[in-house]
PATOR-532070 format. One record per residue (C-alpha): residue number from 1; residue in three letters; x, y, z. Coordinates in steps of 0.1 Angstrom, whole numbers, padded with zeros to 4 digits. Layout:
% residues N
n,res,X,Y,Z
NUM,ALA,X,Y,Z
...
***
This chain:
% residues 464
n,res,X,Y,Z
1,MET,0727,-0685,-1263
2,ASN,0691,-0692,-1275
3,THR,0673,-0659,-1283
4,ILE,0642,-0667,-1263
5,LYS,0662,-0677,-1233
6,THR,0682,-0644,-1236
7,PHE,0650,-0624,-1237
8,LEU,0635,-0642,-1207
9,LEU,0667,-0638,-1187
10,ALA,0668,-0601,-1195
11,LEU,0632,-0598,-1181
12,TRP,0640,-0617,-1149
13,PRO,0656,-0588,-1130
14,ALA,0628,-0565,-1140
15,ALA,0602,-0591,-1128
16,LEU,0619,-0594,-1095
17,LEU,0620,-0557,-1091
18,ALA,0583,-0554,-1098
19,LEU,0576,-0579,-1070
20,THR,0599,-0562,-1045
21,PRO,0580,-0539,-1020
22,ALA,0589,-0502,-1024
23,TYR,0607,-0488,-0994
24,ALA,0616,-0452,-0987
25,LYS,0653,-0446,-0991
26,GLU,0670,-0442,-0958
27,THR,0696,-0417,-0950
28,PRO,0729,-0435,-0941
29,PRO,0741,-0429,-0905
30,ALA,0765,-0401,-0900
31,GLY,0802,-0410,-0900
32,SER,0821,-0410,-0867
33,GLU,0848,-0386,-0858
34,PRO,0881,-0393,-0876
35,LYS,0905,-0413,-0856
36,ALA,0942,-0406,-0854
37,PHE,0963,-0430,-0873
38,LYS,0986,-0449,-0850
39,LEU,1016,-0468,-0864
40,THR,1036,-0493,-0843
41,ALA,1067,-0473,-0834
42,PRO,1094,-0481,-0860
43,ARG,1129,-0489,-0847
44,SER,1159,-0477,-0867
45,ILE,1196,-0485,-0867
46,SER,1226,-0475,-0887
47,LEU,1253,-0499,-0898
48,PRO,1290,-0488,-0897
49,ASN,1290,-0482,-0935
50,GLY,1261,-0457,-0932
51,LEU,1232,-0480,-0943
52,ASN,1201,-0470,-0924
53,VAL,1177,-0498,-0914
54,THR,1141,-0494,-0902
55,PHE,1120,-0522,-0887
56,VAL,1082,-0518,-0883
57,GLN,1059,-0546,-0871
58,TYR,1027,-0545,-0891
59,GLY,0997,-0567,-0897
60,ASN,0988,-0602,-0887
61,THR,0999,-0622,-0917
62,PRO,1032,-0642,-0914
63,LYS,1048,-0623,-0942
64,VAL,1075,-0597,-0943
65,THR,1086,-0571,-0970
66,LEU,1122,-0560,-0973
67,ARG,1128,-0530,-0995
68,LEU,1162,-0515,-1002
69,LEU,1155,-0479,-1011
70,THR,1183,-0458,-1025
71,GLU,1184,-0421,-1033
72,THR,1192,-0425,-1069
73,GLY,1172,-0426,-1101
74,ASN,1167,-0407,-1134
75,VAL,1181,-0375,-1119
76,ASP,1215,-0393,-1117
77,ASP,1216,-0404,-1154
78,ALA,1238,-0374,-1161
79,GLY,1235,-0375,-1199
80,LYS,1235,-0413,-1200
81,ASP,1198,-0417,-1206
82,ALA,1181,-0447,-1189
83,VAL,1214,-0459,-1173
84,SER,1195,-0460,-1139
85,ASP,1165,-0479,-1153
86,LEU,1187,-0505,-1171
87,SER,1212,-0509,-1142
88,TYR,1184,-0520,-1119
89,GLN,1170,-0544,-1146
90,LEU,1205,-0558,-1150
91,LEU,1208,-0564,-1112
92,LEU,1182,-0592,-1116
93,GLU,1201,-0609,-1144
94,GLY,1226,-0623,-1120
95,SER,1252,-0617,-1093
96,LYS,1286,-0631,-1089
97,ASN,1271,-0659,-1068
98,ARG,1238,-0666,-1086
99,ASP,1225,-0663,-1121
100,ALA,1190,-0650,-1130
101,LYS,1174,-0684,-1126
102,ALA,1190,-0690,-1092
103,ILE,1179,-0656,-1080
104,ALA,1143,-0663,-1091
105,GLN,1144,-0698,-1076
106,ALA,1158,-0686,-1043
107,ALA,1130,-0660,-1040
108,ALA,1103,-0684,-1050
109,THR,1115,-0709,-1023
110,MET,1108,-0681,-0997
111,GLY,1074,-0675,-1012
112,GLY,1082,-0644,-1031
113,GLN,1101,-0627,-1060
114,VAL,1125,-0598,-1063
115,ASN,1111,-0566,-1078
116,THR,1128,-0534,-1088
117,VAL,1114,-0499,-1095
118,VAL,1133,-0469,-1107
119,ASP,1118,-0434,-1103
120,VAL,1130,-0399,-1108
121,ASN,1145,-0394,-1073
122,SER,1147,-0429,-1058
123,SER,1149,-0466,-1068
124,PHE,1145,-0499,-1049
125,LEU,1150,-0536,-1047
126,GLU,1122,-0554,-1029
127,LEU,1114,-0589,-1017
128,ASP,1082,-0600,-1001
129,VAL,1085,-0634,-0983
130,LEU,1071,-0657,-0956
131,SER,1083,-0644,-0922
132,ASP,1105,-0674,-0914
133,PHE,1127,-0664,-0943
134,VAL,1135,-0629,-0933
135,GLY,1172,-0637,-0928
136,ASP,1176,-0655,-0961
137,ALA,1157,-0626,-0979
138,ALA,1182,-0601,-0964
139,ALA,1211,-0622,-0977
140,LEU,1196,-0625,-1012
141,LEU,1189,-0587,-1015
142,ALA,1224,-0580,-1003
143,ASP,1240,-0604,-1028
144,ILE,1220,-0587,-1057
145,ALA,1229,-0552,-1046
146,ILE,1265,-0557,-1036
147,HIS,1278,-0583,-1061
148,PRO,1264,-0574,-1095
149,ASN,1276,-0594,-1125
150,PHE,1266,-0576,-1157
151,THR,1272,-0593,-1191
152,GLU,1273,-0580,-1226
153,ALA,1245,-0605,-1237
154,ASP,1221,-0594,-1210
155,LYS,1229,-0557,-1216
156,ASN,1222,-0560,-1254
157,ARG,1189,-0578,-1248
158,LEU,1176,-0554,-1222
159,VAL,1187,-0523,-1242
160,ALA,1168,-0537,-1272
161,ASN,1137,-0543,-1252
162,TYR,1139,-0509,-1235
163,VAL,1143,-0490,-1268
164,ARG,1114,-0509,-1284
165,ASP,1091,-0501,-1255
166,LEU,1104,-0465,-1254
167,LYS,1095,-0459,-1291
168,VAL,1060,-0471,-1285
169,GLU,1056,-0450,-1253
170,LYS,1069,-0418,-1270
171,SER,1045,-0423,-1299
172,GLN,1015,-0417,-1276
173,ALA,0998,-0383,-1274
174,GLN,0997,-0384,-1236
175,SER,1034,-0391,-1234
176,GLN,1042,-0363,-1258
177,ALA,1021,-0339,-1238
178,ALA,1038,-0349,-1205
179,ALA,1073,-0347,-1220
180,ALA,1066,-0312,-1234
181,PHE,1050,-0300,-1202
182,TYR,1079,-0310,-1179
183,GLN,1106,-0298,-1204
184,HIS,1089,-0264,-1206
185,ILE,1086,-0260,-1169
186,PHE,1120,-0274,-1157
187,GLY,1141,-0268,-1188
188,ASN,1176,-0285,-1186
189,HIS,1171,-0297,-1151
190,PRO,1168,-0335,-1149
191,TYR,1132,-0331,-1139
192,GLY,1126,-0316,-1174
193,LYS,1134,-0349,-1192
194,ILE,1111,-0378,-1187
195,TYR,1119,-0399,-1217
196,ALA,1153,-0411,-1229
197,ASP,1169,-0406,-1263
198,GLU,1170,-0440,-1281
199,LYS,1204,-0434,-1296
200,VAL,1219,-0425,-1262
201,VAL,1204,-0457,-1247
202,GLU,1219,-0478,-1275
203,SER,1253,-0463,-1269
204,LEU,1255,-0473,-1232
205,THR,1283,-0497,-1223
206,LEU,1288,-0523,-1195
207,ASP,1312,-0498,-1179
208,ASP,1284,-0472,-1177
209,PHE,1262,-0496,-1158
210,ASN,1290,-0509,-1135
211,GLN,1300,-0473,-1127
212,PHE,1264,-0462,-1120
213,VAL,1259,-0490,-1095
214,LYS,1293,-0484,-1079
215,THR,1287,-0447,-1075
216,HIS,1250,-0446,-1066
217,LEU,1238,-0479,-1051
218,VAL,1258,-0473,-1019
219,ALA,1251,-0476,-0982
220,SER,1252,-0438,-0974
221,ARG,1224,-0432,-0999
222,SER,1203,-0463,-0990
223,HIS,1177,-0472,-0965
224,LEU,1165,-0508,-0959
225,PHE,1129,-0511,-0946
226,VAL,1116,-0543,-0931
227,SER,1078,-0543,-0926
228,GLY,1055,-0571,-0915
229,GLN,1054,-0598,-0888
230,PHE,1090,-0611,-0882
231,ASP,1116,-0619,-0856
232,GLU,1133,-0586,-0852
233,ALA,1165,-0599,-0836
234,LYS,1169,-0625,-0863
235,ALA,1164,-0599,-0890
236,GLU,1188,-0574,-0875
237,ALA,1216,-0600,-0872
238,ALA,1211,-0612,-0907
239,ILE,1211,-0577,-0921
240,ARG,1242,-0567,-0902
241,GLU,1261,-0597,-0916
242,ALA,1247,-0595,-0952
243,PHE,1252,-0557,-0957
244,ALA,1284,-0552,-0939
245,SER,1305,-0552,-0971
246,MET,1282,-0527,-0989
247,LEU,1304,-0497,-1000
248,PRO,1297,-0466,-0980
249,GLY,1299,-0442,-1010
250,SER,1289,-0406,-1006
251,GLY,1256,-0388,-1003
252,ARG,1238,-0372,-1033
253,VAL,1239,-0335,-1040
254,LEU,1207,-0326,-1059
255,THR,1207,-0293,-1078
256,ALA,1175,-0273,-1071
257,ALA,1151,-0272,-1099
258,ASP,1145,-0238,-1116
259,SER,1107,-0237,-1123
260,SER,1106,-0201,-1134
261,ALA,1098,-0208,-1170
262,LYS,1075,-0183,-1187
263,PRO,1039,-0196,-1191
264,GLY,1025,-0201,-1226
265,LEU,1013,-0225,-1252
266,VAL,1033,-0256,-1265
267,PHE,1016,-0271,-1295
268,ILE,1025,-0305,-1309
269,ALA,1009,-0313,-1342
270,ARG,0993,-0347,-1349
271,ASP,0980,-0347,-1384
272,LYS,0943,-0356,-1387
273,ALA,0940,-0364,-1350
274,VAL,0903,-0369,-1340
275,GLN,0910,-0358,-1305
276,SER,0934,-0335,-1287
277,THR,0954,-0342,-1256
278,ILE,0956,-0311,-1234
279,ARG,0976,-0305,-1203
280,ILE,0975,-0272,-1184
281,GLY,0993,-0265,-1152
282,LEU,1021,-0249,-1133
283,PRO,1047,-0254,-1105
284,VAL,1033,-0256,-1069
285,VAL,1047,-0264,-1035
286,ASP,1059,-0298,-1025
287,PRO,1048,-0319,-0995
288,SER,1073,-0302,-0972
289,ASN,1053,-0270,-0973
290,PRO,1025,-0266,-0947
291,ASP,1000,-0256,-0974
292,TYR,1004,-0290,-0991
293,VAL,0976,-0308,-0972
294,GLY,0951,-0282,-0981
295,LEU,0964,-0280,-1017
296,ASP,0960,-0317,-1021
297,LEU,0924,-0315,-1009
298,MET,0917,-0286,-1032
299,ASN,0931,-0306,-1062
300,THR,0908,-0335,-1053
301,LEU,0877,-0313,-1053
302,LEU,0886,-0295,-1085
303,GLY,0897,-0323,-1107
304,GLY,0914,-0351,-1087
305,ALA,0885,-0375,-1083
306,PHE,0858,-0391,-1104
307,SER,0832,-0368,-1088
308,SER,0853,-0336,-1089
309,ARG,0841,-0304,-1105
310,ILE,0860,-0304,-1137
311,THR,0852,-0341,-1143
312,ARG,0815,-0335,-1138
313,ASN,0816,-0305,-1161
314,ILE,0835,-0317,-1192
315,ARG,0828,-0355,-1189
316,GLU,0793,-0358,-1174
317,ASP,0777,-0326,-1185
318,LYS,0794,-0317,-1218
319,GLY,0806,-0351,-1230
320,TYR,0839,-0337,-1243
321,THR,0861,-0364,-1227
322,TYR,0860,-0397,-1210
323,SER,0887,-0395,-1184
324,PRO,0899,-0360,-1173
325,ARG,0921,-0358,-1143
326,SER,0940,-0332,-1123
327,SER,0971,-0342,-1103
328,ILE,0999,-0329,-1081
329,ASN,1031,-0346,-1091
330,SER,1057,-0342,-1063
331,ARG,1094,-0346,-1065
332,ILE,1122,-0336,-1041
333,LYS,1118,-0298,-1035
334,ALA,1095,-0294,-1066
335,ALA,1060,-0302,-1076
336,VAL,1035,-0294,-1104
337,TRP,0998,-0292,-1106
338,PHE,0981,-0300,-1139
339,GLU,0948,-0310,-1155
340,GLN,0950,-0334,-1184
341,ALA,0923,-0347,-1207
342,ASP,0919,-0363,-1241
343,VAL,0890,-0344,-1257
344,THR,0873,-0345,-1290
345,ALA,0892,-0323,-1315
346,GLU,0862,-0300,-1321
347,ALA,0858,-0294,-1284
348,THR,0894,-0285,-1276
349,ALA,0888,-0248,-1270
350,ALA,0855,-0254,-1253
351,SER,0871,-0279,-1229
352,LEU,0898,-0254,-1219
353,VAL,0872,-0227,-1214
354,GLU,0853,-0249,-1190
355,ILE,0885,-0260,-1171
356,ILE,0895,-0223,-1166
357,LYS,0859,-0215,-1156
358,GLU,0860,-0241,-1129
359,ILE,0893,-0228,-1116
360,LYS,0881,-0193,-1115
361,LEU,0848,-0203,-1098
362,LEU,0867,-0220,-1070
363,GLN,0889,-0189,-1067
364,SER,0859,-0166,-1063
365,THR,0834,-0187,-1044
366,ALA,0840,-0210,-1015
367,PRO,0825,-0245,-1018
368,THR,0797,-0254,-0994
369,GLU,0805,-0274,-0963
370,GLN,0785,-0303,-0976
371,GLU,0805,-0305,-1008
372,LEU,0838,-0301,-0991
373,ASN,0830,-0327,-0964
374,GLY,0823,-0353,-0992
375,PHE,0858,-0348,-1005
376,LYS,0873,-0349,-0970
377,ASN,0857,-0383,-0964
378,TYR,0871,-0394,-0997
379,LYS,0906,-0383,-0988
380,GLY,0903,-0400,-0954
381,GLY,0893,-0433,-0972
382,ILE,0923,-0430,-0996
383,PHE,0946,-0424,-0966
384,VAL,0934,-0457,-0950
385,LEU,0943,-0475,-0982
386,GLN,0977,-0459,-0983
387,ASN,0984,-0474,-0949
388,SER,0968,-0508,-0954
389,SER,0997,-0531,-0963
390,ARG,1034,-0538,-0956
391,SER,1046,-0521,-0987
392,ALA,1022,-0492,-0982
393,ILE,1037,-0485,-0948
394,ILE,1072,-0484,-0964
395,ASN,1059,-0460,-0990
396,GLN,1047,-0437,-0963
397,LEU,1079,-0439,-0942
398,TRP,1100,-0432,-0973
399,HIS,1077,-0403,-0982
400,LEU,1083,-0388,-0948
401,LYS,1121,-0392,-0951
402,THR,1122,-0378,-0986
403,HIS,1103,-0346,-0978
404,GLY,1118,-0341,-0943
405,LEU,1084,-0347,-0925
406,PRO,1080,-0361,-0889
407,LEU,1063,-0393,-0881
408,THR,1034,-0373,-0866
409,TYR,1025,-0362,-0901
410,LEU,1009,-0396,-0906
411,GLU,0991,-0394,-0873
412,GLU,0977,-0359,-0879
413,TYR,0970,-0361,-0916
414,VAL,0933,-0369,-0914
415,GLN,0927,-0342,-0887
416,LYS,0946,-0316,-0907
417,THR,0926,-0325,-0938
418,ASN,0893,-0322,-0919
419,ALA,0904,-0289,-0904
420,VAL,0906,-0272,-0938
421,THR,0877,-0247,-0943
422,PRO,0859,-0238,-0975
423,GLN,0874,-0203,-0975
424,GLN,0909,-0217,-0970
425,LEU,0903,-0239,-1000
426,THR,0894,-0209,-1021
427,ASP,0924,-0189,-1008
428,LEU,0947,-0218,-1018
429,ALA,0932,-0218,-1053
430,LYS,0939,-0181,-1056
431,LYS,0974,-0185,-1043
432,TYR,0986,-0215,-1063
433,LEU,0965,-0216,-1095
434,PRO,0968,-0183,-1112
435,ILE,0957,-0189,-1148
436,GLU,0981,-0164,-1163
437,SER,1010,-0183,-1149
438,MET,1001,-0217,-1164
439,THR,1017,-0237,-1192
440,LEU,0993,-0252,-1218
441,VAL,1003,-0281,-1239
442,VAL,0981,-0292,-1267
443,VAL,0987,-0323,-1289
444,GLY,0963,-0324,-1318
445,ASP,0956,-0315,-1354
446,GLU,0970,-0282,-1367
447,SER,0934,-0269,-1372
448,VAL,0930,-0268,-1334
449,LYS,0953,-0237,-1333
450,ALA,0928,-0216,-1351
451,GLN,0900,-0229,-1328
452,LEU,0920,-0218,-1297
453,ALA,0928,-0184,-1312
454,ALA,0891,-0178,-1319
455,VAL,0884,-0176,-1281
456,PRO,0895,-0142,-1268
457,GLU,0903,-0154,-1233
458,LEU,0926,-0182,-1246
459,LYS,0941,-0159,-1272
460,ALA,0951,-0134,-1245
461,LEU,0962,-0159,-1219
462,PHE,0985,-0180,-1242
463,LYS,0996,-0153,-1267
464,LEU,0979,-0170,-1297
***
């Protein structure tokens, strides 16, 4: 672009601003009282083989989402690392009735595509289509889930891709910190291993994948959700026919996680690293606990939002990091709270001092009503987004089932969040975030160790 033109264009907004009359900034109107969330009453049925099905009418768009959720995932790998992830990838490579191309074309004809997701505790097959195709979509999902056709060529290709991506992922400092954190807290429990061993993945056989699907992708451990605008009678009839032959199987027995690991420092050296990745945290209660709503709000104020205290401190005020964040990661009957940040190497100890200072401040001094109300409004807005689509509604319903919560949990969530007092938030911080019980993971240059040990508080807390 011409330099003179660029200069003039740059001046144009300033010129307009100069010509704009100055007005006093008006205070925005106060928000109304939070309204209870009301979901169209879902209707559930069970097929003779044990498959649960839930129908929920939602939205005004003539589309429908079908998601076959199954209580299986990485916890069921049982020493065969990534067998769950790759089994679900293989499902899309073809069934006994359709190859991969035919599956994709069938989904596209309905206005959608089949997606899969594998998580720690659950996995799913999903198809989002135009409402008129709800019956055909049910038949396609059933064909993929019930009649898999795994081949050696597909297995080899997917394993090679998975291992390549895995190596890249495990080379990242953030991934190394996360892996060390969970392994230290959960030990040998499946929750303690978040990345597969490449050699184990490469040794997987077709029989491993076939056996995994036969054992775990079964009716008694699955729940089909149908959400959107659709003919419910048509959907039910199609589902009963399509999924009638799904094997019943048996329910999953999940071993309780032992999260009694001793706190301390886990240091992972990265030679000449210009920044350190830090993760500090500990086990907390999961969503089935009555304290969880308040704990979640406390996390948001402390470090779980862009305007949270820790973020303002070490990002805005100190400039130690760009994107610090605290989170509560929930699993079945287990959860952890942690703060993670990539900080400049020379500010590693200083960042930790500030994080600990903010935790202790919240434990000793209740926030003001004004500050807390701002985060309550933020959580209320996030809750609206979490219930604003067909798939989001399914997420919420599965969350309730996973953690044994009633449907009223959704209807009362905003009210319960807004009922939390400043003193209750401080009490929760005292109860669930004792610094002396935390695990600290640092991924950085070896010189950082001496920096940490030079701070008396850190030296005492983490036995440096």
